[in-house]
C-alpha positions in Angstrom: -5.4 11.1 -10.4 -8.4 11.0 -12.8 -9.8 14.3 -14.1 -13.5 13.6 -13.5 -14.5 16.9 -14.9 -13.3 16.0 -18.4 -15.4 12.8 -18.5 -19.1 12.2 -19.2 -21.1 12.2 -16.0 -20.7 9.1 -14.0 -18.0 7.5 -16.2 -15.4 7.8 -13.5 -17.1 5.0 -11.5 -16.1 2.4 -14.0 -12.6 2.0 -12.6 -13.6 1.6 -8.9 -16.5 -0.7 -9.8 -14.0 -2.9 -11.7 -11.9 -3.2 -8.6 -15.0 -4.1 -6.6 -16.0 -6.7 -9.2 -12.6 -8.4 -8.9 -12.8 -8.4 -5.2 -16.3 -9.9 -5.2 -15.2 -12.6 -7.7 -12.3 -13.4 -5.4 -14.6 -13.8 -2.4 -16.9 -16.0 -4.4 -14.0 -18.1 -5.6 -12.8 -18.6 -2.0 -16.3 -19.5 -0.9 -16.6 -22.1 -3.7 -13.3 -23.8 -2.9 -12.8 -23.1 0.8 -10.7 -26.1 1.6 -8.1 -25.6 -1.1 -6.1 -22.9 0.7 -6.2 -24.6 4.1 -5.5 -28.1 2.9 -2.6 -27.1 0.6 -1.0 -24.9 3.2 -1.3 -27.7 5.7 -0.1 -30.4 3.3 3.1 -28.5 2.2 4.0 -26.3 5.1 7.3 -24.6 4.6 9.9 -23.2 7.1 8.9 -19.6 6.4 5.1 -20.1 6.6 3.7 -17.5 9.1 1.4 -18.3 11.9 -2.3 -18.6 11.0 -3.1 -15.2 12.7 -0.9 -13.5 10.0 -3.6 -14.3 7.4 -6.1 -12.1 9.2 -4.6 -9.3 7.2 -7.0 -10.3 4.4 -9.9 -9.0 6.5 -8.2 -5.6 6.6 -7.5 -5.7 2.8 -11.1 -6.7 1.9 -12.7 -4.2 4.2 -10.4 -1.4 3.3 -10.8 -2.0 -0.5 -14.6 -1.9 -0.2 -14.5 1.3 1.8 -12.3 3.2 -0.7 -14.3 1.9 -3.6 -17.5 3.3 -2.0 -15.7 6.6 -1.3 -14.7 6.9 -5.0 -18.1 5.9 -6.4 -19.9 8.3 -4.2 -17.6 11.1 -5.3 -16.3 11.7 -1.8 -12.6 11.6 -2.7 -10.4 11.8 -5.8 -10.4 8.8 -8.1 -7.3 6.9 -9.3 -6.4 6.9 -13.0 -7.7 4.3 -15.3 -4.5 2.2 -15.4 -4.3 2.1 -11.6 -7.8 0.8 -11.1 -7.4 -1.6 -14.1 -4.3 -3.2 -12.6 -5.8 -3.3 -9.1 -8.9 -5.0 -10.5 -6.7 -7.4 -12.6 -4.8 -8.4 -9.4 -8.1 -9.3 -7.7 -9.0 -11.3 -10.8 -5.8 -13.3 -10.6 -6.5 -13.9 -6.9 -9.9 -15.3 -7.9 -8.2 -17.7 -10.4 -5.6 -18.7 -7.9 -8.0 -20.3 -5.4 -9.2 -23.2 -7.5 -5.7 -24.0 -8.8 -4.2 -24.0 -5.3 -4.9 -27.7 -4.9 -2.5 -30.0 -3.0 -3.6 -33.0 -5.0 -2.3 -31.9 -8.3 1.2 -30.5 -8.8 0.3 -29.1 -12.2 -2.5 -27.1 -10.6 -0.2 -25.8 -7.9 2.3 -24.6 -10.5 -0.5 -22.8 -12.3 -1.6 -21.2 -9.0 2.0 -20.0 -8.5 1.8 -18.2 -11.9 -1.5 -16.6 -10.9 -0.3 -15.3 -7.6 2.9 -14.0 -9.1 0.9 -12.2 -11.8 -1.4 -10.8 -9.1 1.6 -9.5 -7.1 3.1 -7.9 -10.2 -0.2 -6.2 -11.2 -0.8 -4.8 -7.7 2.8 -3.6 -7.4 2.5 -1.9 -10.7 -0.7 -0.3 -9.7 0.8 0.9 -6.4 3.8 2.5 -8.3 1.6 4.2 -10.9 -0.8 5.6 -8.3 1.9 7.9 -6.9 -0.4 8.3 -3.9 2.3 9.8 -1.7 3.2 12.5 -4.2 1.3 15.8 -4.8 1.8 18.4 -7.5 3.4 21.8 -6.8 1.0 24.1 -5.2 -1.4 21.4 -4.1 -2.9 21.7 -0.6 -1.2 19.5 2.1 -4.5 17.7 2.7 -4.4 16.3 -0.9 -1.6 13.9 0.1 -3.6 12.7 3.1 -6.6 12.1 0.8 -4.6 10.2 -1.7 -3.0 8.0 0.9 -6.3 7.4 2.6 -7.6 6.3 -0.8 -4.7 4.1 -1.7 -3.5 2.4 1.5 -5.5 -0.8 0.8 -3.8 -1.1 -2.5 -0.3 -0.8 -0.9 -1.1 -3.4 1.8 -2.7 -5.7 -0.9 0.4 -5.5 -3.1 2.8 -6.0 -0.3 1.0 -9.0 1.1 0.7 -10.6 -2.4 4.5 -10.4 -2.7 4.8 -12.3 0.7 2.1 -14.8 -0.4 3.9 -15.4 -3.7 7.1 -16.3 -1.9 5.2 -18.8 0.2 3.5 -20.2 -2.9 6.8 -20.7 -4.7 8.2 -22.5 -1.6 5.1 -24.8 -1.5 5.5 -25.7 -5.2 9.2 -26.4 -4.7 8.4 -28.7 -1.8 5.5 -30.4 -3.5 7.7 -31.1 -6.5 10.2 -33.1 -4.5 9.2 -36.8 -4.9 11.1 -37.7 -1.7 8.8 -35.6 0.5 5.3 -36.5 1.8 2.5 -34.1 2.7 2.3 -33.2 6.4 -1.5 -33.7 6.3 -3.9 -35.1 3.8 -7.4 -34.3 2.7 -10.1 -35.3 5.1 -7.7 -35.4 8.1 -9.1 -33.9 11.3 -6.0 -31.9 12.0 -6.0 -28.6 10.3 -3.3 -26.0 9.4 -3.2 -24.5 12.9 -2.5 -27.8 14.6 0.0 -29.0 12.0 1.7 -25.6 12.2 2.0 -25.9 16.0 3.5 -29.4 15.7 6.1 -28.6 13.1 9.8 -28.1 14.2 11.0 -24.5 14.2 13.6 -23.8 11.5 15.1 -20.6 10.2 15.0 -19.8 6.5 17.1 -17.4 4.5 14.1 -16.6 2.2 12.6 -13.8 4.3 16.0 -12.0 4.4 16.3 -12.2 0.6 12.7 -11.2 0.1 13.2 -8.3 2.5 16.1 -7.0 0.4 13.9 -7.0 -2.7 10.8 -5.6 -1.1 12.8 -2.9 0.7 14.4 -1.8 -2.6 11.0 -1.7 -4.4 9.5 0.3 -1.5 12.2 3.0 -2.0 11.8 2.9 -5.8 8.0 3.3 -5.9 8.1 5.7 -3.0 5.5 4.0 -0.9 6.4 3.4 2.8 3.4 1.1 3.3 4.4 -1.4 0.7 6.9 -3.2 3.0 4.5 -3.3 6.0 2.8 -6.6 5.1 6.1 -8.4 4.8 7.1 -7.0 8.2 3.8 -8.4 9.6 4.6 -11.8 8.1 8.1 -11.8 9.5 7.0 -11.1 13.1 4.6 -14.0 12.8 7.2 -16.5 11.8 7.8 -19.2 14.4 11.6 -18.6 14.6 11.2 -14.8 15.2 13.0 -13.0 16.8 16.1 -14.8 15.6 18.8 -12.5 14.2 18.1 -13.4 10.6 14.5 -12.4 10.8 15.3 -9.2 12.8 17.7 -8.3 10.0 14.9 -8.9 7.5 12.6 -6.7 9.6 15.2 -3.9 9.6 15.7 -4.2 5.9 11.9 -3.6 5.4 11.9 -0.8 7.9 14.9 0.8 6.1 13.0 0.5 2.8 10.0 2.4 4.3 12.3 5.0 5.8 14.0 5.4 2.4 10.6 5.8 0.7 9.7 8.6 3.2 12.9 10.4 2.4 12.3 10.2 -1.3 8.7 11.4 -0.8 9.9 14.5 1.1 13.1 15.4 -0.6 13.2 13.9 -4.1 
């Protein structure tokens, strides 16, 4: 955590305000190109695309981020170190750049969007690991951990969801790159993502299982039990859930969270 007492008065707000700036830019980007996300997800729906309700997690992420930024700026809680807030803000900047590139009409733009979302996931994951929000120094009061987790949970959820979103983006690019496949809906069509999603056949994919293995391992490594939660949310919103493959993926994520708790307490 940042030592605010060693800085000039007010300088500590730079990091949180950078995060807020990235978030606002992401919101502006989404408002400027509102149809890109919906049309592309509709045009190239993949077998492990979650139900539309899964994406409501963004409301939680946006609201939670604003709340903890305000808490930091108003000096109500501890403040994350410079690198944590820098990487958090950078992840939001990549999200802002991702929206205009996520265009179903241009495969080159889709590939650029994939790079942006992967970079966002990497930045947010690095910020989560560097934050060490679940760890406290020897002799620190027990409430310090509660304060740190209350400050950092939006970052954990943000990072975990970006990993899930990156996997979806990679699948979309792979499908859009296949010249033998046609988009499931086109620009200007009255049917949206929700209707197209409901009409698509239900298939099971191995991707969520493989992704759960990786996410579970990273969750243990960075000692953040919340990191795997967004992927668990995505899994339970897959159309084929609760098939045994997806239940296994869910258990792998849960195991990662449990392993992170063990490391927090005993290691």
